[in-house]
N, C-alpha and C positions, 0 to 999 in steps of 0.2 A: 547591505543585506536584509534582507526583510522574509521571514518564515510565516506561513498560519500553521498553526496545530489543530489536527484534528482529533478529539478523543470523545468516549463515550463517558456521562454528565458524569455516570457513581466513580469513575477516574478522575473528576475534578479536581483534587489535592494534590493527584502526580501532577497534571498538567501544570498546577499553579507551581511547583517545583521545577518543571524542565522551563516552562516560562521564564520563572526567574534565573535560572542558570543562562539561558540562553542570551539576559539581559545582563548579567553580572559580565557576559563575555561582549557586550557590545553588539550585540545580534536585536533587528527590532523584531518581535513576534507580535503575532496578533491569534485571540482565540475567544470561541466564546465566554472567557471569563472578562471579556473587556466592553460585552453588550451592556451596555443598561438598561435596567428594568422598563419596559415600555417601547422601547426600540426594536424597528421590524427586522426579526430575527436574518428572513432569507435572502433579504435589499443588500444585509451588512457584509451576508455571508459572501455574495457576489459580489461585491465593493472590493472588501479584502481579499478575495481571493485572486480577484484580477490582480492586485497591488503584487502579490506575494510574488519571490522568486521563487519559492522551493516550499513544498509541502511537507509536513513531517505528520507520520500517522501514530499517535503513541493508543498501544493497545495493551492496557492496564488488567487487573486481575475481572474489576469490570465491565469489560470490554463487552458488548455486544453490538451486532449489527442494524438497530434499531433502525426505524424508517426515517426517524430526525440525522441518524447520522449518516445514512444512506444517501437524502439529498443532500447534505453536505457533499459529498464524496462527488454524487453525480454535479452540483454546479463545480468542484475542481477541476474537475475533467472537461466541463464545458468551457471555462476561461484557458484552457489548456489542450486544445485539441490536437495540435501538433506534438505533442510530449516532450517540449522543451524545459517544461518546469521540471525536477526530480521531486520525484514521490518517495518517502524516506520513513522505511517504517521503524519503531522507537519500540521496544516487546518490552514491558515489564512484567511479565509472568514468569515466574521459576518454571524451570525445565520445558518451554514453548520451544518450537521451531516451525521453519519457515512453512511447514506444510500448513501448519496452522493461521496463517494468513490469509487476509481476505485475496482470492484468487488475483486482482489485479495488482498487488502488492510482494507476488508470489518470485517474481523475476528483477525483483529490486535488493538491495546492500541495506541490510538495517541491523540493527543495534540491541542488542537483547541483554539488558542492563537497566539498575536503578539508579543508578550514578551516573545522573547525566551533566556534570560539571567533568566528567573521564571522556566523556565521549564529544565535549562540544567541537573541537579542535576539528573530527573526521568528521561530524554531521557538517559543519563551517563550508569544510573542503569537497564534500556531496553536494552541499547546494551552488557552490559557486562552480563545479564540472559535473553540468546534469548528464554526460555520457559517462560517467564513471559512476552515477549512481544503479545503474543497469547490471544486474549479476548475470555476466555471461554462462558462469556454468552452467546456472537455472534453466538460463537459455538451452541451453548444451542437453540439457537432458531431457528438458520438457519435448526437443525433436527427436533422440533418440528413443521418450516411451511413445511418442506418435508413429515413429516408423515400426514400433514393433508391434502394434498396436494394428496398423495398417495390413502389418505381413498377416497377424492374425485372423483380421477378417480376408482376406485374400486367400489365406489357407482354408479359411473356411468356407470362403464363396466356390474354391474348385471343388471341395469334397462333394460340396450339392451338386455342383455341378454332373462330380462322377455319377454320383451315386442314381441321377437324371438318367443317363446314360446310359447306366447299365441296365436300368428299371425299364428304359425304353427296347434296350437288346433281347429280353426276355418276351 
């Protein structure tokens, strides 16, 4: 099994710890830590993301969705148009919640910890079972919220229509 780790450069130390934990458990890992000086970053990201069985998004205290990180994410998503590869967030920030994740990761099962050795078995399971990486509860909550908003819009439209009808009747 091979995973690609995405992280903000300010979280490189955490990424090295995660990569080491994965390798201790015989899971191949690749990240920008493996890029040698002078190598073409974009080409390597495209190649390595295509080889990956799954993607781990490490979101640490230094996380910010900068342009390089967003380009990396686009590369992942381009290499997996059918969403067959799992996207697994690993959040290493105390007090973070699902709502703090980038939107495309909010419906994914994730881990909120810095004890990477403790989550390896579950992480490996999600990579091997991509359908399990979706958080169905979040999907249902999203649909319920969308339905609520649509009902509010419909109510607002009906109220405007009623006001317009009352104005014409006078």
